[in-house]
One Martini backbone bead per residue (centre of mass of N, CA, C, O) as a GRO file, in nm:
protein
  230
    1UNK     BB    1  -2.955  -6.599  -2.746
    2UNK     BB    2  -2.662  -6.464  -2.747
    3UNK     BB    3  -2.454  -6.211  -2.644
    4UNK     BB    4  -2.346  -6.137  -2.928
    5UNK     BB    5  -2.625  -6.084  -3.061
    6UNK     BB    6  -2.714  -5.855  -2.875
    7UNK     BB    7  -2.483  -5.658  -2.945
    8UNK     BB    8  -2.538  -5.644  -3.250
    9UNK     BB    9  -2.842  -5.543  -3.230
   10UNK     BB   10  -2.758  -5.351  -3.036
   11UNK     BB   11  -2.615  -5.130  -2.807
   12UNK     BB   12  -2.321  -5.087  -2.699
   13UNK     BB   13  -2.162  -5.025  -2.384
   14UNK     BB   14  -1.864  -5.060  -2.420
   15UNK     BB   15  -1.561  -5.057  -2.335
   16UNK     BB   16  -1.360  -5.102  -2.067
   17UNK     BB   17  -1.194  -4.843  -2.115
   18UNK     BB   18  -1.434  -4.644  -2.132
   19UNK     BB   19  -1.558  -4.702  -1.856
   20UNK     BB   20  -1.307  -4.623  -1.692
   21UNK     BB   21  -1.298  -4.328  -1.789
   22UNK     BB   22  -1.574  -4.243  -1.680
   23UNK     BB   23  -1.516  -4.311  -1.386
   24UNK     BB   24  -1.280  -4.114  -1.351
   25UNK     BB   25  -1.443  -3.858  -1.412
   26UNK     BB   26  -1.644  -3.883  -1.179
   27UNK     BB   27  -1.433  -3.873  -0.957
   28UNK     BB   28  -1.327  -3.592  -1.029
   29UNK     BB   29  -1.590  -3.437  -0.987
   30UNK     BB   30  -1.626  -3.521  -0.691
   31UNK     BB   31  -1.365  -3.393  -0.590
   32UNK     BB   32  -1.424  -3.101  -0.671
   33UNK     BB   33  -1.687  -3.065  -0.509
   34UNK     BB   34  -1.569  -3.135  -0.233
   35UNK     BB   35  -1.357  -2.908  -0.222
   36UNK     BB   36  -1.553  -2.674  -0.252
   37UNK     BB   37  -1.730  -2.731   0.001
   38UNK     BB   38  -1.497  -2.726   0.204
   39UNK     BB   39  -1.413  -2.433   0.144
   40UNK     BB   40  -1.689  -2.302   0.201
   41UNK     BB   41  -1.704  -2.390   0.496
   42UNK     BB   42  -1.445  -2.235   0.581
   43UNK     BB   43  -1.551  -1.948   0.514
   44UNK     BB   44  -1.847  -1.955   0.645
   45UNK     BB   45  -1.942  -2.197   0.796
   46UNK     BB   46  -2.144  -2.429   0.926
   47UNK     BB   47  -2.357  -2.248   1.061
   48UNK     BB   48  -2.416  -2.072   0.811
   49UNK     BB   49  -2.504  -2.297   0.623
   50UNK     BB   50  -2.743  -2.387   0.796
   51UNK     BB   51  -2.893  -2.115   0.793
   52UNK     BB   52  -2.925  -2.097   0.487
   53UNK     BB   53  -3.087  -2.359   0.455
   54UNK     BB   54  -3.323  -2.281   0.642
   55UNK     BB   55  -3.408  -2.030   0.484
   56UNK     BB   56  -3.462  -2.170   0.219
   57UNK     BB   57  -3.683  -2.363   0.322
   58UNK     BB   58  -3.881  -2.143   0.417
   59UNK     BB   59  -3.922  -1.995   0.148
   60UNK     BB   60  -4.013  -2.242  -0.014
   61UNK     BB   61  -4.266  -2.299   0.156
   62UNK     BB   62  -4.409  -2.028   0.105
   63UNK     BB   63  -4.426  -2.054  -0.201
   64UNK     BB   64  -4.583  -2.320  -0.210
   65UNK     BB   65  -4.831  -2.213  -0.059
   66UNK     BB   66  -4.906  -1.994  -0.266
   67UNK     BB   67  -4.938  -2.175  -0.512
   68UNK     BB   68  -5.165  -2.347  -0.393
   69UNK     BB   69  -5.364  -2.111  -0.347
   70UNK     BB   70  -5.375  -2.018  -0.652
   71UNK     BB   71  -5.468  -2.345  -0.723
   72UNK     BB   72  -5.743  -2.367  -0.636
   73UNK     BB   73  -6.006  -2.543  -0.658
   74UNK     BB   74  -6.294  -2.459  -0.871
   75UNK     BB   75  -6.621  -2.545  -0.906
   76UNK     BB   76  -6.712  -2.281  -1.087
   77UNK     BB   77  -6.493  -2.323  -1.282
   78UNK     BB   78  -6.416  -2.301  -1.616
   79UNK     BB   79  -6.306  -2.332  -1.919
   80UNK     BB   80  -6.123  -2.070  -2.061
   81UNK     BB   81  -6.132  -2.187  -2.370
   82UNK     BB   82  -6.441  -2.179  -2.345
   83UNK     BB   83  -6.702  -2.064  -2.501
   84UNK     BB   84  -6.986  -1.940  -2.502
   85UNK     BB   85  -7.283  -1.945  -2.602
   86UNK     BB   86  -7.452  -1.823  -2.843
   87UNK     BB   87  -7.620  -1.532  -2.971
   88UNK     BB   88  -7.851  -1.335  -3.148
   89UNK     BB   89  -7.795  -1.098  -2.935
   90UNK     BB   90  -7.662  -0.813  -2.829
   91UNK     BB   91  -7.584  -0.647  -2.524
   92UNK     BB   92  -7.399  -0.457  -2.641
   93UNK     BB   93  -7.404  -0.168  -2.763
   94UNK     BB   94  -7.372   0.003  -3.026
   95UNK     BB   95  -7.042   0.148  -3.036
   96UNK     BB   96  -6.954  -0.040  -2.797
   97UNK     BB   97  -6.757  -0.144  -2.520
   98UNK     BB   98  -6.617  -0.389  -2.294
   99UNK     BB   99  -6.468  -0.313  -1.972
  100UNK     BB  100  -6.208  -0.403  -1.734
  101UNK     BB  101  -6.102  -0.262  -1.417
  102UNK     BB  102  -5.821  -0.366  -1.206
  103UNK     BB  103  -5.713  -0.407  -0.851
  104UNK     BB  104  -5.450  -0.523  -0.611
  105UNK     BB  105  -5.382  -0.599  -0.254
  106UNK     BB  106  -5.195  -0.799  -0.413
  107UNK     BB  107  -5.403  -1.018  -0.544
  108UNK     BB  108  -5.594  -1.118  -0.853
  109UNK     BB  109  -5.887  -1.288  -0.972
  110UNK     BB  110  -6.118  -1.259  -1.259
  111UNK     BB  111  -6.470  -1.313  -1.317
  112UNK     BB  112  -6.720  -1.374  -1.580
  113UNK     BB  113  -6.926  -1.615  -1.555
  114UNK     BB  114  -6.661  -1.806  -1.510
  115UNK     BB  115  -6.475  -1.623  -1.686
  116UNK     BB  116  -6.167  -1.539  -1.741
  117UNK     BB  117  -6.024  -1.217  -1.744
  118UNK     BB  118  -5.796  -1.188  -1.502
  119UNK     BB  119  -5.489  -1.053  -1.357
  120UNK     BB  120  -5.324  -0.922  -1.049
  121UNK     BB  121  -5.030  -0.714  -0.919
  122UNK     BB  122  -5.022  -0.395  -0.817
  123UNK     BB  123  -5.180  -0.356  -1.105
  124UNK     BB  124  -5.349  -0.205  -1.335
  125UNK     BB  125  -5.619  -0.352  -1.533
  126UNK     BB  126  -5.718  -0.378  -1.882
  127UNK     BB  127  -6.011  -0.545  -2.022
  128UNK     BB  128  -6.154  -0.696  -2.285
  129UNK     BB  129  -6.496  -0.790  -2.312
  130UNK     BB  130  -6.687  -1.017  -2.432
  131UNK     BB  131  -7.015  -1.042  -2.517
  132UNK     BB  132  -7.033  -1.360  -2.478
  133UNK     BB  133  -7.010  -1.343  -2.152
  134UNK     BB  134  -7.296  -1.266  -2.144
  135UNK     BB  135  -7.609  -1.232  -1.965
  136UNK     BB  136  -7.896  -1.182  -1.816
  137UNK     BB  137  -7.729  -1.304  -1.576
  138UNK     BB  138  -7.468  -1.170  -1.365
  139UNK     BB  139  -7.112  -1.235  -1.254
  140UNK     BB  140  -6.871  -1.112  -1.041
  141UNK     BB  141  -6.548  -1.263  -0.960
  142UNK     BB  142  -6.314  -1.250  -0.678
  143UNK     BB  143  -5.977  -1.347  -0.603
  144UNK     BB  144  -5.799  -1.260  -0.306
  145UNK     BB  145  -5.461  -1.156  -0.202
  146UNK     BB  146  -5.273  -1.124   0.103
  147UNK     BB  147  -4.922  -1.183   0.124
  148UNK     BB  148  -4.792  -0.958   0.351
  149UNK     BB  149  -4.971  -0.850   0.592
  150UNK     BB  150  -5.034  -0.521   0.563
  151UNK     BB  151  -5.228  -0.464   0.300
  152UNK     BB  152  -5.568  -0.429   0.167
  153UNK     BB  153  -5.724  -0.448  -0.173
  154UNK     BB  154  -6.012  -0.375  -0.405
  155UNK     BB  155  -6.051  -0.287  -0.753
  156UNK     BB  156  -6.353  -0.228  -0.963
  157UNK     BB  157  -6.461  -0.205  -1.320
  158UNK     BB  158  -6.748  -0.191  -1.532
  159UNK     BB  159  -6.753  -0.085  -1.882
  160UNK     BB  160  -6.851   0.139  -2.111
  161UNK     BB  161  -6.697   0.215  -2.434
  162UNK     BB  162  -6.627   0.463  -2.636
  163UNK     BB  163  -6.470   0.616  -2.908
  164UNK     BB  164  -6.344   0.842  -2.692
  165UNK     BB  165  -6.304   0.678  -2.401
  166UNK     BB  166  -6.558   0.682  -2.252
  167UNK     BB  167  -6.704   0.603  -1.937
  168UNK     BB  168  -6.965   0.355  -1.843
  169UNK     BB  169  -7.096   0.241  -1.564
  170UNK     BB  170  -7.205  -0.065  -1.441
  171UNK     BB  171  -6.986  -0.168  -1.223
  172UNK     BB  172  -6.859  -0.122  -0.887
  173UNK     BB  173  -6.671  -0.107  -0.619
  174UNK     BB  174  -6.857  -0.179  -0.313
  175UNK     BB  175  -7.094  -0.238  -0.058
  176UNK     BB  176  -7.261  -0.444  -0.264
  177UNK     BB  177  -7.076  -0.648  -0.219
  178UNK     BB  178  -6.964  -0.989  -0.168
  179UNK     BB  179  -6.886  -1.240   0.064
  180UNK     BB  180  -6.847  -1.539   0.220
  181UNK     BB  181  -6.900  -1.377   0.513
  182UNK     BB  182  -7.049  -1.138   0.353
  183UNK     BB  183  -7.029  -0.824   0.346
  184UNK     BB  184  -6.866  -0.597   0.202
  185UNK     BB  185  -6.590  -0.363   0.257
  186UNK     BB  186  -6.524  -0.046   0.292
  187UNK     BB  187  -6.200   0.098   0.274
  188UNK     BB  188  -5.909   0.240   0.417
  189UNK     BB  189  -5.646   0.348   0.221
  190UNK     BB  190  -5.321   0.460   0.291
  191UNK     BB  191  -5.252   0.450  -0.006
  192UNK     BB  192  -5.220   0.497  -0.315
  193UNK     BB  193  -5.453   0.475  -0.586
  194UNK     BB  194  -5.591   0.395  -0.856
  195UNK     BB  195  -5.786   0.522  -1.126
  196UNK     BB  196  -6.112   0.393  -1.076
  197UNK     BB  197  -6.400   0.488  -1.173
  198UNK     BB  198  -6.609   0.484  -0.880
  199UNK     BB  199  -6.422   0.315  -0.711
  200UNK     BB  200  -6.387   0.114  -0.417
  201UNK     BB  201  -6.225  -0.012  -0.164
  202UNK     BB  202  -6.224  -0.364  -0.088
  203UNK     BB  203  -6.332  -0.622   0.155
  204UNK     BB  204  -6.343  -0.833   0.395
  205UNK     BB  205  -6.377  -0.893   0.728
  206UNK     BB  206  -6.101  -0.989   0.671
  207UNK     BB  207  -5.809  -0.824   0.625
  208UNK     BB  208  -5.659  -1.086   0.555
  209UNK     BB  209  -5.569  -1.288   0.304
  210UNK     BB  210  -5.837  -1.460   0.171
  211UNK     BB  211  -6.089  -1.351  -0.081
  212UNK     BB  212  -6.434  -1.344  -0.178
  213UNK     BB  213  -6.581  -1.158  -0.450
  214UNK     BB  214  -6.916  -1.021  -0.536
  215UNK     BB  215  -7.145  -0.945  -0.823
  216UNK     BB  216  -7.472  -0.865  -0.938
  217UNK     BB  217  -7.625  -0.852  -1.275
  218UNK     BB  218  -7.808  -0.732  -1.543
  219UNK     BB  219  -7.879  -0.635  -1.869
  220UNK     BB  220  -8.009  -0.359  -1.783
  221UNK     BB  221  -7.756  -0.229  -1.659
  222UNK     BB  222  -7.610  -0.193  -1.931
  223UNK     BB  223  -7.814  -0.005  -2.067
  224UNK     BB  224  -7.809   0.220  -1.838
  225UNK     BB  225  -7.500   0.307  -1.865
  226UNK     BB  226  -7.535   0.516  -2.103
  227UNK     BB  227  -7.638   0.747  -1.881
  228UNK     BB  228  -7.342   0.718  -1.769
  229UNK     BB  229  -7.062   0.902  -1.624
  230UNK     BB  230  -6.685   0.953  -1.531
   0.00000   0.00000   0.00000
């Protein structure tokens, strides 16, 4: 098959005049960009441009590190789109719903029985939790980040909620929670915190950085919560 047949069957690359025109346009764009950068260097100064670039690289590296930390592979985490296997009987009492309210300084992701409930950053979040997420034995797990190394804290409460909006605490953050390094610590938080009824700010033995916090409870704790209000 000769060159003429290839051009007829395929898409032509364009005439020599058109290619030359495109080449001239590219050269013009390059000239404009070069003049702009030369002028910018004259106004700001080469040293300032280098400092700006170094600062940009540092900030980019810190952001990349945070993104990688937020996406740490979790061997216990399951596919959040997959619902738990169904049960014949509901664990949440009739006429009530199950909600979780949580907050963190700075960030947190929270799971119930390894199903993602939600995430927060310096803002209290209330999430309706499906009854299907519950088991006979249950575990709340939170992964928390203190990203600014200034102050840290995590507040959480799992509640039964009645039709009038009244909350009945199932479990709340306190000294009974555990961290990967040992028992969680109730901490004194220097700034105002959101009102999550009955919950105390907690963290791990290390004041800053990342911490895993968890608490276990069984289905009887949920039934008993109907006798408590906050």
